[in-house]
Backbone of each chain as ProteinMPNN parsed JSONL, in Angstrom:
{"seq_chain_A": "MPGPLELLTAATMLIGTFLTVVACVGLLRFPDVYCRMHAAGKAGTLGVSFMILATMIAFAPHESWVPVRGALAIFFQFLTTPAATHILARASYVSDYRLDERTAVDDLKAFLPSRPHETYGRE", "coords_chain_A": {"N_chain_A": [[15.176, 18.93, 1.441], [15.252, 17.671, -1.805], [15.508, 14.27, -3.043], [18.001, 12.468, -5.051], [16.675, 11.104, -7.099], [14.319, 12.522, -7.463], [15.351, 14.963, -8.249], [16.466, 14.231, -10.702], [14.148, 13.489, -12.073], [12.822, 15.991, -12.161], [14.659, 17.443, -13.692], [14.684, 16.095, -16.218], [12.012, 16.43, -16.855], [11.84, 19.21, -17.107], [13.553, 19.619, -19.299], [12.172, 18.223, -21.312], [9.757, 19.698, -21.406], [10.766, 22.167, -22.213], [11.72, 21.54, -24.817], [9.356, 20.772, -26.113], [7.832, 23.131, -25.982], [9.476, 24.798, -27.457], [9.152, 23.583, -29.942], [6.456, 24.267, -30.384], [6.602, 27.078, -30.51], [8.25, 27.373, -32.741], [6.547, 26.289, -34.637], [4.718, 28.316, -34.826], [6.213, 30.501, -35.727], [7.78, 29.985, -37.987], [8.357, 30.302, -41.586], [7.231, 28.755, -43.831], [5.473, 25.665, -44.71], [7.22, 23.522, -44.652], [9.384, 24.255, -43.052], [7.982, 24.439, -40.686], [7.286, 21.775, -40.301], [9.827, 20.769, -39.871], [10.451, 21.925, -37.359], [8.405, 20.825, -35.736], [8.677, 18.062, -36.077], [11.23, 17.276, -35.167], [12.002, 18.559, -32.619], [9.673, 18.082, -31.207], [9.466, 15.248, -31.073], [11.75, 14.56, -29.54], [11.181, 16.011, -27.217], [8.831, 14.747, -26.247], [9.942, 12.242, -25.74], [11.712, 12.821, -23.646], [9.865, 13.596, -21.734], [8.423, 11.215, -21.269], [10.535, 9.776, -20.289], [10.973, 11.116, -17.861], [8.649, 10.368, -16.452], [9.113, 7.614, -16.326], [11.407, 7.546, -14.672], [10.331, 8.612, -12.356], [8.473, 6.687, -11.522], [9.908, 4.382, -11.32], [10.96, 3.203, -8.814], [8.637, 2.217, -7.526], [6.652, 0.978, -9.236], [7.272, -1.464, -11.392], [6.538, -1.973, -13.986], [6.183, 0.3, -15.417], [8.638, 1.498, -16.525], [9.139, -0.383, -18.582], [6.943, -0.199, -20.363], [7.294, 2.479, -20.903], [9.741, 2.534, -22.281], [8.933, 1.139, -24.552], [7.056, 2.986, -25.503], [8.679, 5.199, -26.141], [10.184, 4.006, -28.147], [8.206, 3.516, -30.121], [7.42, 6.119, -30.595], [9.726, 7.211, -31.774], [9.669, 5.678, -34.006], [7.279, 6.249, -35.416], [6.632, 9.063, -35.624], [8.696, 10.575, -37.139], [8.38, 9.237, -39.588], [5.726, 9.836, -40.283], [5.904, 12.625, -40.508], [7.672, 12.81, -42.642], [6.18, 11.613, -44.726], [4.084, 13.414, -44.874], [5.437, 15.759, -45.621], [6.366, 15.005, -48.148], [3.921, 14.614, -49.458], [2.854, 17.205, -49.388], [4.734, 18.511, -50.93], [4.433, 17.259, -53.414], [1.788, 17.912, -54.011], [2.118, 20.554, -54.591], [2.638, 22.713, -52.738], [3.785, 25.923, -52.11], [7.218, 26.754, -51.645], [8.896, 28.879, -49.275], [9.795, 32.21, -50.307], [12.375, 32.905, -49.658], [13.828, 30.619, -49.766], [16.788, 28.928, -50.61], [17.892, 26.613, -51.874], [16.503, 23.999, -53.756], [16.467, 20.91, -53.716], [14.825, 18.784, -54.246], [13.471, 19.162, -56.537], [14.441, 18.071, -58.908], [13.876, 15.394, -58.681], [11.252, 14.931, -57.883], [8.538, 15.681, -59.366], [6.126, 18.243, -59.072], [2.551, 18.352, -58.977], [0.596, 20.563, -60.204], [-2.033, 20.585, -61.06], [-3.808, 19.326, -59.452], [-6.049, 20.065, -56.93], [-6.924, 19.286, -54.425], [-8.084, 19.632, -51.13], [-7.003, 22.151, -50.665], [-6.529, 25.692, -50.129]], "CA_chain_A": [[16.031, 18.725, 0.267], [14.78, 16.536, -2.599], [16.48, 13.226, -3.308], [18.566, 12.513, -6.406], [15.706, 10.63, -8.082], [13.391, 13.621, -7.757], [16.095, 15.964, -9.023], [16.575, 13.722, -12.076], [12.809, 13.612, -12.66], [12.547, 17.397, -12.449], [15.526, 17.905, -14.782], [14.201, 15.571, -17.501], [10.71, 17.051, -17.133], [12.082, 20.579, -17.596], [14.121, 19.545, -20.654], [11.103, 17.837, -22.23], [8.846, 20.825, -21.575], [11.444, 23.185, -23.019], [11.767, 21.146, -26.23], [8.008, 20.805, -26.679], [7.415, 24.526, -26.158], [10.252, 25.307, -28.598], [8.474, 23.101, -31.151], [5.225, 25.052, -30.583], [6.972, 28.429, -30.946], [8.704, 27.253, -34.118], [5.354, 26.076, -35.451], [4.037, 29.586, -35.033], [7.038, 31.58, -36.264], [8.504, 29.662, -39.206], [7.641, 30.92, -42.705], [6.397, 27.899, -44.669], [5.017, 24.433, -44.059], [8.328, 22.587, -44.496], [10.095, 24.683, -41.847], [7.161, 24.081, -39.522], [7.454, 20.336, -40.096], [11.151, 20.588, -39.281], [10.37, 22.244, -35.933], [7.516, 19.922, -35.009], [9.092, 16.666, -36.141], [12.441, 16.977, -34.4], [11.938, 18.956, -31.211], [8.532, 17.43, -30.58], [9.78, 13.849, -30.76], [12.695, 14.496, -28.42], [10.508, 16.494, -26.017], [7.958, 13.686, -25.745], [10.779, 11.183, -25.189], [12.207, 13.244, -22.332], [8.735, 13.595, -20.796], [8.181, 9.816, -20.903], [11.679, 9.392, -19.451], [10.725, 11.658, -16.524], [7.665, 9.507, -15.801], [9.768, 6.338, -16.035], [12.286, 7.717, -13.509], [9.539, 8.878, -11.169], [7.746, 5.503, -11.081], [10.778, 3.197, -11.337], [11.095, 2.464, -7.556], [7.399, 1.617, -7.019], [5.947, 0.116, -10.18], [8.342, -1.826, -12.311], [6.08, -2.139, -15.366], [6.167, 1.594, -16.109], [9.778, 1.685, -17.431], [9.05, -1.248, -19.766], [6.03, 0.435, -21.317], [7.87, 3.749, -21.316], [10.722, 2.263, -23.337], [8.168, 0.825, -25.763], [6.435, 4.216, -26.004], [9.724, 5.998, -26.788], [10.521, 3.311, -29.394], [7.166, 3.76, -31.118], [7.456, 7.538, -30.946], [10.802, 7.411, -32.741], [9.347, 4.953, -35.234], [6.11, 6.723, -36.156], [6.524, 10.497, -35.885], [9.468, 11.01, -38.304], [7.805, 8.688, -40.819], [4.524, 10.605, -40.619], [6.329, 13.94, -40.976], [8.265, 12.636, -43.974], [5.108, 11.369, -45.697], [3.322, 14.66, -45.033], [6.254, 16.699, -46.396], [6.349, 14.552, -49.538], [2.592, 14.866, -50.018], [2.635, 18.63, -49.63], [5.566, 18.921, -52.071], [3.832, 16.751, -54.64], [0.576, 18.675, -54.314], [2.493, 21.896, -55.019], [2.683, 23.817, -51.797], [4.921, 26.779, -52.438], [8.264, 27.021, -50.66], [9.074, 30.291, -48.972], [10.607, 32.822, -51.37], [13.767, 33.01, -49.224], [14.483, 29.313, -49.881], [17.9, 29.046, -51.545], [18.145, 25.381, -52.621], [15.378, 23.074, -53.84], [17.07, 19.706, -54.279], [13.811, 17.78, -54.57], [12.816, 19.512, -57.795], [14.903, 17.191, -59.979], [13.428, 14.02, -58.47], [9.848, 14.781, -57.516], [7.769, 16.755, -59.996], [4.866, 18.551, -58.401], [1.406, 18.3, -59.876], [-0.215, 21.714, -59.82], [-3.414, 20.529, -61.519], [-4.677, 18.788, -58.401], [-6.301, 21.122, -55.952], [-7.678, 18.722, -53.314], [-7.739, 19.994, -49.764], [-6.235, 23.384, -50.595], [-7.319, 26.9, -49.92]], "C_chain_A": [[15.553, 17.508, -0.525], [15.893, 15.545, -2.893], [16.994, 13.287, -4.732], [17.58, 12.062, -7.476], [14.731, 11.737, -8.47], [14.077, 14.715, -8.549], [16.202, 15.54, -10.481], [15.234, 13.827, -12.796], [12.513, 15.048, -13.064], [13.383, 17.887, -13.629], [15.015, 17.407, -16.128], [12.853, 16.178, -17.872], [10.889, 18.458, -17.695], [12.639, 20.562, -19.012], [13.031, 19.207, -21.667], [10.12, 18.959, -22.477], [9.466, 21.905, -22.442], [11.407, 22.818, -24.502], [10.391, 21.201, -26.865], [7.547, 22.233, -26.932], [8.191, 25.179, -27.301], [9.63, 24.852, -29.911], [7.22, 23.923, -31.43], [5.553, 26.452, -31.089], [7.455, 28.408, -32.392], [7.557, 27.036, -35.086], [4.66, 27.395, -35.769], [4.867, 30.573, -35.83], [7.674, 31.268, -37.612], [7.682, 30.017, -40.451], [6.773, 29.974, -43.521], [6.237, 26.524, -44.029], [6.18, 23.467, -43.824], [9.169, 22.945, -43.274], [9.308, 24.307, -40.598], [7.241, 22.586, -39.243], [8.798, 20.024, -39.469], [11.099, 20.827, -37.776], [9.576, 21.183, -35.184], [8.067, 18.503, -34.975], [10.298, 16.343, -35.282], [12.275, 17.291, -32.921], [10.774, 18.27, -30.504], [8.819, 15.998, -30.187], [10.699, 13.749, -29.549], [12.044, 14.979, -27.125], [9.605, 15.442, -25.403], [8.781, 12.569, -25.122], [11.317, 11.565, -23.808], [11.078, 13.237, -21.3], [8.417, 12.183, -20.337], [9.308, 9.314, -20.002], [11.504, 9.898, -18.021], [9.725, 10.791, -15.773], [8.271, 8.159, -15.436], [10.63, 6.444, -14.79], [11.463, 7.887, -12.239], [8.891, 7.599, -10.636], [8.63, 4.27, -10.961], [10.891, 2.499, -9.973], [9.827, 1.718, -7.137], [6.829, 0.584, -7.971], [6.874, -0.21, -11.337], [7.853, -1.956, -13.749], [6.099, -0.825, -16.116], [7.4, 1.801, -16.991], [9.72, 0.826, -18.686], [8.153, -0.604, -20.809], [6.546, 1.781, -21.772], [8.901, 3.572, -22.415], [10.02, 1.925, -24.643], [7.56, 2.088, -26.367], [7.462, 5.082, -26.719], [10.113, 5.368, -28.125], [9.48, 3.607, -30.469], [7.126, 5.218, -31.541], [8.537, 7.804, -31.989], [10.531, 6.704, -34.048], [8.308, 5.687, -36.059], [6.192, 8.196, -36.538], [7.408, 10.979, -37.04], [8.906, 10.481, -39.611], [6.583, 9.489, -41.245], [4.896, 11.987, -41.144], [6.914, 13.872, -42.381], [7.175, 12.465, -45.034], [4.317, 12.651, -45.943], [4.11, 15.686, -45.838], [6.258, 16.322, -47.865], [5.006, 14.864, -50.193], [2.39, 16.342, -50.295], [3.557, 19.149, -50.729], [4.934, 18.491, -53.385], [2.59, 17.539, -55.015], [0.84, 20.171, -54.351], [2.223, 22.98, -53.989], [3.935, 24.619, -52.045], [5.924, 26.813, -51.297], [8.341, 28.515, -50.418], [10.019, 30.924, -50.0], [12.06, 33.022, -50.959], [14.514, 31.688, -49.341], [15.549, 29.36, -50.96], [18.012, 27.822, -52.445], [16.891, 24.518, -52.587], [15.871, 21.803, -54.517], [16.028, 18.705, -54.772], [13.203, 17.998, -55.946], [13.198, 18.56, -58.926], [14.302, 15.798, -59.876], [11.922, 13.887, -58.368], [9.045, 15.905, -58.158], [6.445, 16.987, -59.273], [3.742, 18.625, -59.424], [0.453, 19.429, -59.547], [-1.676, 21.607, -60.225], [-4.351, 19.991, -60.46], [-4.844, 19.809, -57.286], [-7.051, 20.59, -54.742], [-7.175, 19.274, -51.991], [-6.956, 21.275, -49.646], [-7.173, 24.564, -50.468], [-7.816, 27.427, -51.255]], "O_chain_A": [[15.46, 16.415, 0.034], [17.065, 15.913, -2.983], [16.489, 14.066, -5.541], [17.614, 12.546, -8.607], [14.362, 11.88, -9.636], [13.464, 15.332, -9.421], [16.052, 16.359, -11.388], [15.174, 14.201, -13.967], [12.019, 15.305, -14.162], [12.898, 18.647, -14.467], [14.915, 18.183, -17.078], [12.573, 16.415, -19.047], [10.194, 18.858, -18.63], [12.253, 21.386, -19.841], [12.959, 19.807, -22.739], [9.686, 19.169, -23.609], [8.799, 22.491, -23.295], [11.106, 23.66, -25.348], [10.25, 21.621, -28.013], [6.945, 22.523, -27.965], [7.649, 26.01, -28.029], [9.575, 25.613, -30.878], [6.94, 24.246, -32.584], [4.88, 26.966, -31.982], [7.126, 29.297, -33.178], [7.581, 27.53, -36.214], [4.09, 27.567, -36.846], [4.307, 31.406, -36.544], [8.072, 32.191, -38.323], [6.452, 30.035, -40.393], [5.658, 30.352, -43.883], [6.783, 26.25, -42.96], [6.131, 22.669, -42.888], [9.617, 22.061, -42.543], [9.881, 23.91, -39.584], [7.26, 22.17, -38.084], [8.908, 19.126, -38.635], [11.634, 20.036, -37.0], [10.003, 20.697, -34.137], [7.942, 17.813, -33.963], [10.384, 15.249, -34.723], [12.39, 16.406, -32.073], [10.881, 17.916, -29.33], [8.459, 15.571, -29.09], [10.459, 12.953, -28.642], [12.313, 14.432, -26.055], [9.602, 15.254, -24.186], [8.39, 12.004, -24.101], [11.37, 10.728, -22.908], [11.301, 12.913, -20.133], [8.165, 11.96, -19.152], [9.08, 8.535, -19.077], [11.845, 9.194, -17.07], [9.919, 10.503, -14.592], [7.986, 7.615, -14.369], [10.606, 5.554, -13.94], [11.831, 7.383, -11.178], [8.768, 7.437, -9.422], [8.156, 3.214, -10.542], [10.918, 1.268, -9.958], [9.918, 0.692, -6.463], [6.552, -0.549, -7.576], [7.214, 0.65, -12.15], [8.676, -2.042, -14.66], [6.038, -0.826, -17.346], [7.242, 2.248, -18.128], [10.192, 1.244, -19.744], [8.525, -0.473, -21.975], [6.276, 2.199, -22.899], [8.944, 4.35, -23.367], [10.445, 2.359, -25.714], [7.544, 2.253, -27.587], [7.173, 5.641, -27.777], [10.344, 6.07, -29.11], [9.835, 3.916, -31.606], [6.837, 5.528, -32.697], [8.309, 8.523, -32.962], [11.086, 7.07, -35.084], [8.43, 5.75, -37.283], [5.856, 8.551, -37.668], [6.918, 11.741, -37.873], [8.94, 11.171, -40.63], [6.416, 9.789, -42.427], [4.293, 12.475, -42.1], [6.686, 14.757, -43.205], [7.229, 13.081, -46.098], [3.927, 12.942, -47.074], [3.533, 16.41, -46.65], [6.165, 17.188, -48.735], [4.954, 15.32, -51.335], [1.818, 16.706, -51.323], [3.217, 20.123, -51.401], [4.899, 19.256, -54.349], [2.354, 17.808, -56.192], [-0.075, 20.974, -54.169], [1.66, 24.028, -54.306], [5.025, 24.06, -52.176], [5.545, 26.89, -50.128], [7.908, 29.316, -51.247], [10.928, 30.264, -50.504], [12.904, 33.285, -51.815], [15.708, 31.629, -49.049], [15.28, 29.775, -52.087], [18.207, 27.963, -53.653], [16.288, 24.324, -51.531], [15.72, 21.63, -55.726], [16.325, 17.869, -55.626], [12.502, 17.129, -56.466], [12.382, 18.272, -59.801], [14.223, 15.087, -60.878], [11.365, 12.848, -58.724], [8.886, 16.97, -57.561], [5.742, 16.042, -58.913], [3.971, 18.927, -60.596], [-0.416, 19.269, -58.69], [-2.491, 22.426, -59.801], [-5.564, 20.178, -60.554], [-3.863, 20.345, -56.772], [-7.754, 21.354, -54.08], [-5.968, 19.369, -51.77], [-6.295, 21.491, -48.631], [-8.386, 24.475, -50.66], [-8.505, 28.446, -51.299]]}, "seq_chain_B": "MSPFLHLVSIACLAALFAGGALCIHRVAIGPSAADRAVALDTLTMVFIGVICILSVLWSSALYFDAVWILTLVGYLGSLAVARYLEKGRLF", "coords_chain_B": {"N_chain_B": [[5.651, 12.934, -2.239], [7.766, 15.64, -2.907], [7.694, 19.196, -2.123], [9.24, 20.554, -3.968], [9.286, 19.023, -6.411], [6.602, 19.138, -6.924], [6.231, 21.891, -7.429], [7.842, 22.187, -9.733], [6.418, 20.536, -11.491], [3.973, 21.902, -11.719], [4.854, 24.281, -12.916], [5.827, 23.275, -15.364], [3.449, 22.296, -16.438], [2.047, 24.704, -16.825], [3.674, 25.927, -18.768], [3.381, 24.073, -20.843], [0.669, 24.332, -21.397], [0.647, 26.911, -22.424], [2.167, 26.464, -24.757], [0.42, 24.695, -26.068], [-1.667, 26.455, -26.571], [-0.438, 28.086, -28.478], [-0.207, 26.194, -30.551], [-2.927, 25.736, -31.122], [-3.59, 28.212, -32.052], [-2.117, 28.231, -34.434], [-3.485, 26.186, -35.77], [-5.862, 27.512, -36.16], [-5.203, 29.766, -37.779], [-3.729, 28.673, -39.806], [-2.483, 28.593, -43.114], [-2.791, 26.468, -44.915], [-3.928, 23.031, -45.441], [-1.951, 21.207, -44.731], [-0.402, 22.619, -42.886], [-2.208, 22.74, -40.772], [-2.446, 20.039, -40.165], [0.148, 19.434, -39.254], [0.213, 21.091, -37.014], [-1.794, 19.945, -35.437], [-0.634, 17.469, -34.965], [1.55, 18.245, -33.392], [0.082, 19.197, -31.26], [-0.917, 16.822, -30.246], [1.478, 15.816, -29.2], [1.889, 17.662, -27.16], [-0.274, 17.003, -25.557], [0.499, 14.429, -24.758], [2.713, 15.06, -23.171], [1.407, 16.53, -21.138], [-0.198, 14.546, -19.975], [1.78, 12.812, -18.995], [3.015, 14.487, -17.045], [0.852, 14.927, -15.36], [0.379, 12.348, -14.403], [2.67, 11.98, -12.899], [2.26, 14.009, -11.061], [-0.082, 13.321, -9.718], [0.655, 10.9, -8.72], [-0.094, 8.459, -9.929], [0.155, 5.67, -11.786], [-1.564, 4.719, -13.639], [-2.426, 6.373, -15.645], [-0.484, 6.171, -17.5], [-0.884, 4.325, -19.466], [-2.476, 5.63, -21.315], [-0.626, 7.374, -22.467], [1.0, 5.552, -23.774], [-0.782, 4.474, -25.689], [-1.369, 6.812, -27.118], [1.094, 7.467, -28.293], [1.179, 5.414, -30.104], [-1.038, 5.74, -31.866], [-1.028, 8.395, -32.536], [0.055, 9.446, -34.854], [-1.567, 8.876, -36.949], [-3.47, 10.685, -37.824], [-2.125, 12.806, -39.219], [-1.049, 11.22, -41.164], [-3.318, 10.391, -42.572], [-4.159, 12.86, -43.592], [-1.985, 13.381, -45.25], [-2.199, 11.315, -47.167], [-4.595, 12.076, -48.312], [-3.924, 14.565, -49.399], [-2.047, 13.826, -51.315], [-3.17, 11.918, -53.046], [-5.797, 12.598, -53.366], [-7.832, 11.105, -52.348], [-8.726, 8.833, -49.648], [-8.399, 6.006, -49.58]], "CA_chain_B": [[6.14, 13.896, -3.231], [8.307, 16.838, -2.253], [7.183, 20.471, -2.693], [10.075, 20.945, -5.115], [8.799, 18.375, -7.625], [5.261, 19.679, -7.158], [6.384, 23.214, -8.058], [8.351, 21.999, -11.099], [5.339, 19.981, -12.304], [2.992, 22.955, -12.013], [5.464, 25.2, -13.882], [5.86, 22.611, -16.677], [2.077, 22.266, -16.951], [1.709, 26.039, -17.324], [4.401, 26.144, -20.03], [2.787, 23.234, -21.888], [-0.61, 24.915, -21.801], [0.954, 28.035, -23.317], [2.535, 25.893, -26.047], [-0.795, 24.189, -26.708], [-2.411, 27.6, -27.097], [0.217, 28.465, -29.738], [-0.588, 25.205, -31.569], [-4.322, 25.955, -31.51], [-3.579, 29.416, -32.879], [-1.67, 27.84, -35.773], [-4.592, 25.46, -36.395], [-6.9, 28.469, -36.559], [-4.81, 30.682, -38.846], [-2.863, 27.997, -40.761], [-2.98, 28.887, -44.458], [-3.078, 25.28, -45.713], [-4.323, 21.856, -44.673], [-0.761, 20.56, -44.173], [-0.065, 23.365, -41.666], [-3.12, 22.34, -39.691], [-2.115, 18.667, -39.774], [1.365, 19.484, -38.434], [-0.12, 21.706, -35.729], [-2.54, 18.974, -34.631], [0.351, 16.477, -34.54], [2.267, 18.824, -32.255], [-0.857, 19.266, -30.14], [-0.91, 15.477, -29.644], [2.685, 15.706, -28.376], [1.647, 18.449, -25.945], [-1.172, 16.207, -24.722], [1.285, 13.343, -24.157], [3.476, 15.659, -22.08], [0.507, 16.889, -20.039], [-0.607, 13.318, -19.288], [2.944, 12.355, -18.234], [3.203, 15.323, -15.867], [-0.268, 14.71, -14.435], [0.544, 11.066, -13.724], [3.673, 12.192, -11.85], [1.715, 14.928, -10.057], [-1.084, 12.614, -8.917], [1.265, 9.632, -8.298], [-0.902, 7.351, -10.406], [0.761, 5.167, -13.011], [-2.6, 4.217, -14.54], [-2.544, 7.27, -16.798], [0.611, 5.964, -18.432], [-1.407, 3.567, -20.603], [-2.942, 6.602, -22.312], [0.569, 7.835, -23.177], [1.416, 4.452, -24.647], [-1.708, 4.4, -26.82], [-1.262, 8.038, -27.931], [2.272, 7.394, -29.155], [0.927, 4.456, -31.181], [-2.034, 6.158, -32.845], [-1.028, 9.831, -32.711], [0.526, 9.866, -36.168], [-2.497, 8.446, -37.994], [-4.187, 11.839, -38.359], [-1.331, 13.476, -40.26], [-0.91, 10.252, -42.26], [-4.54, 10.456, -43.376], [-4.139, 14.125, -44.334], [-0.987, 13.253, -46.306], [-2.787, 10.5, -48.234], [-5.631, 12.863, -48.981], [-3.282, 15.607, -50.208], [-1.264, 13.295, -52.411], [-3.956, 11.139, -53.987], [-7.143, 13.119, -53.522], [-8.78, 10.236, -51.651], [-8.038, 8.205, -48.529], [-8.02, 4.617, -49.856]], "C_chain_B": [[6.567, 15.195, -2.55], [7.694, 18.099, -2.867], [7.962, 20.931, -3.905], [9.545, 20.356, -6.418], [7.398, 18.857, -7.983], [5.335, 21.014, -7.899], [6.854, 23.089, -9.504], [7.247, 21.47, -12.011], [4.327, 21.045, -12.688], [3.551, 23.928, -13.057], [5.488, 24.589, -15.281], [4.462, 22.537, -17.276], [1.683, 23.614, -17.534], [2.391, 26.306, -18.666], [3.787, 25.325, -21.155], [1.44, 23.772, -22.336], [-0.397, 26.112, -22.72], [1.34, 27.532, -24.707], [1.342, 25.337, -26.795], [-1.65, 25.31, -27.273], [-1.793, 28.088, -28.4], [-0.159, 27.51, -30.86], [-2.009, 25.45, -32.058], [-4.44, 27.21, -32.367], [-3.132, 29.095, -34.299], [-2.749, 27.037, -36.489], [-5.637, 26.445, -36.91], [-6.471, 29.283, -37.769], [-4.088, 29.986, -39.985], [-3.336, 28.145, -42.187], [-3.331, 27.635, -45.256], [-3.452, 24.119, -44.809], [-3.112, 21.174, -44.045], [-0.287, 21.278, -42.908], [-0.92, 22.906, -40.495], [-2.813, 20.925, -39.229], [-0.872, 18.643, -38.889], [1.057, 20.056, -37.064], [-0.888, 20.725, -34.843], [-1.628, 17.849, -34.147], [1.131, 16.982, -33.331], [1.376, 18.939, -31.034], [-0.987, 17.907, -29.458], [0.311, 15.29, -28.752], [2.526, 16.485, -27.075], [0.728, 17.679, -24.997], [-0.413, 15.082, -24.02], [2.103, 13.883, -22.976], [2.612, 15.996, -20.888], [0.102, 15.639, -19.26], [0.543, 12.76, -18.453], [3.094, 13.152, -16.939], [2.076, 15.104, -14.866], [-0.128, 13.371, -13.712], [1.638, 11.148, -12.663], [3.079, 13.003, -10.714], [0.726, 14.215, -9.144], [-0.599, 11.251, -8.447], [0.437, 8.428, -8.708], [-0.358, 6.894, -11.755], [-0.28, 4.689, -14.016], [-2.723, 5.078, -15.785], [-1.491, 6.975, -17.859], [0.176, 5.126, -19.632], [-1.893, 4.495, -21.702], [-1.776, 7.14, -23.124], [1.004, 6.805, -24.211], [0.545, 4.388, -25.897], [-1.552, 5.62, -27.722], [-0.013, 8.03, -28.804], [2.047, 6.429, -30.315], [0.022, 5.029, -32.251], [-1.963, 7.64, -33.18], [-0.658, 10.288, -34.109], [-0.499, 9.596, -37.266], [-3.239, 9.618, -38.617], [-3.424, 12.516, -39.48], [-1.091, 12.538, -41.437], [-2.131, 10.301, -43.178], [-4.573, 11.733, -44.203], [-3.143, 14.05, -45.488], [-1.518, 12.42, -47.472], [-3.804, 11.305, -49.033], [-5.02, 13.932, -49.876], [-2.638, 15.024, -51.45], [-2.141, 12.649, -53.474], [-5.36, 11.681, -54.21], [-8.215, 12.251, -52.899], [-8.001, 9.497, -50.578], [-7.561, 6.802, -48.885], [-8.013, 4.337, -51.353]], "O_chain_B": [[5.839, 15.765, -1.738], [7.225, 18.069, -4.005], [7.423, 21.617, -4.773], [9.37, 21.069, -7.406], [7.041, 18.975, -9.155], [4.607, 21.244, -8.864], [6.351, 23.776, -10.392], [7.136, 21.891, -13.163], [3.871, 21.097, -13.83], [2.836, 24.352, -13.965], [5.212, 25.271, -16.268], [4.297, 22.697, -18.486], [1.067, 23.682, -18.597], [1.775, 26.841, -19.587], [3.676, 25.801, -22.285], [1.096, 23.685, -23.515], [-1.15, 26.316, -23.673], [0.906, 28.088, -25.716], [1.248, 25.482, -28.014], [-2.282, 25.153, -28.318], [-2.512, 28.464, -29.326], [-0.405, 27.939, -31.988], [-2.277, 25.384, -33.258], [-5.263, 27.281, -33.28], [-3.692, 29.619, -35.262], [-2.919, 27.187, -37.699], [-6.226, 26.236, -37.971], [-7.261, 29.481, -38.692], [-3.843, 30.599, -41.024], [-4.498, 27.85, -42.468], [-4.109, 27.731, -46.205], [-3.319, 24.193, -43.588], [-3.217, 20.62, -42.951], [0.175, 20.635, -41.966], [-0.43, 22.709, -39.383], [-2.906, 20.629, -38.038], [-0.832, 17.924, -37.891], [1.573, 19.571, -36.057], [-0.662, 20.676, -33.634], [-1.817, 17.327, -33.048], [1.348, 16.246, -32.368], [1.842, 18.798, -29.903], [-1.149, 17.835, -28.24], [0.216, 14.688, -27.683], [2.967, 16.036, -26.017], [0.925, 17.699, -23.782], [-0.642, 14.809, -22.842], [2.181, 13.252, -21.922], [3.019, 15.78, -19.746], [0.061, 15.66, -18.03], [0.327, 12.288, -17.337], [3.278, 12.576, -15.866], [2.312, 15.096, -13.658], [-0.476, 13.266, -12.536], [1.557, 10.468, -11.639], [3.349, 12.732, -9.544], [0.694, 14.468, -7.94], [-1.366, 10.511, -7.832], [0.279, 7.484, -7.934], [-0.405, 7.632, -12.74], [0.072, 4.295, -15.128], [-3.078, 4.585, -16.856], [-1.585, 7.466, -18.984], [0.791, 5.201, -20.695], [-1.745, 4.192, -22.886], [-1.904, 7.346, -24.331], [1.328, 7.133, -25.353], [1.047, 4.265, -27.014], [-1.596, 5.496, -28.946], [-0.043, 8.526, -29.93], [2.64, 6.588, -31.382], [0.28, 4.831, -33.439], [-2.736, 8.118, -34.01], [-1.013, 11.395, -34.515], [-0.318, 10.042, -38.399], [-3.602, 9.57, -39.792], [-3.972, 12.775, -40.551], [-0.947, 12.988, -42.574], [-2.002, 10.26, -44.402], [-4.963, 11.71, -45.37], [-3.399, 14.577, -46.57], [-1.312, 12.774, -48.632], [-3.863, 11.225, -50.26], [-5.517, 14.188, -50.973], [-2.669, 15.637, -52.516], [-1.889, 12.808, -54.669], [-6.042, 11.265, -55.146], [-9.39, 12.616, -52.914], [-6.77, 9.515, -50.576], [-6.44, 6.43, -48.538], [-7.717, 3.217, -51.77]]}, "name": "protein", "num_of_chains": 2, "seq": "MPGPLELLTAATMLIGTFLTVVACVGLLRFPDVYCRMHAAGKAGTLGVSFMILATMIAFAPHESWVPVRGALAIFFQFLTTPAATHILARASYVSDYRLDERTAVDDLKAFLPSRPHETYGREMSPFLHLVSIACLAALFAGGALCIHRVAIGPSAADRAVALDTLTMVFIGVICILSVLWSSALYFDAVWILTLVGYLGSLAVARYLEKGRLF"}
């Protein structure tokens, strides 16, 4: 019978794997680039945090420096990944990537005009 | 390490490899550069998860430094692609 620490490690590891795989499936199935960013930016960040949490729990009794660096890693993950996703979404809106035709509301249109004359890095 | 945690680690590794294959498929077929940047960002997250599970599986905390570094620099790729898309140049 596994101890409570191992059960906690396994549970957080399973949750993190589930969230990361959900992000990958959403990346493949969603219709346009903004929906894909939504899937990757949210579920991916939380999945990575749960995975780091599992490692922290597993190593906490033996090596005390792992939880410190794990907390720092989770902090930096929450700091960097949403910002990068936001900047990428803004850049792809400005450089006129089309929204999916089923999109109902485009609130950004009034604030952020897209520039269709620039064709850098596009198909 | 108990057989239970070993089994869970192997199952999570298999699931993560399947997710990484989906990401690579999106990189291959992605219609635009932003799709590919998002897919590569997600692939970095899958790598972080794989390294975490491997460090638990092999009981070696040394691999955890790689996780720390990857969370710090993993976003720079999509940031560079975003700059390139928005301004047409990197700097």
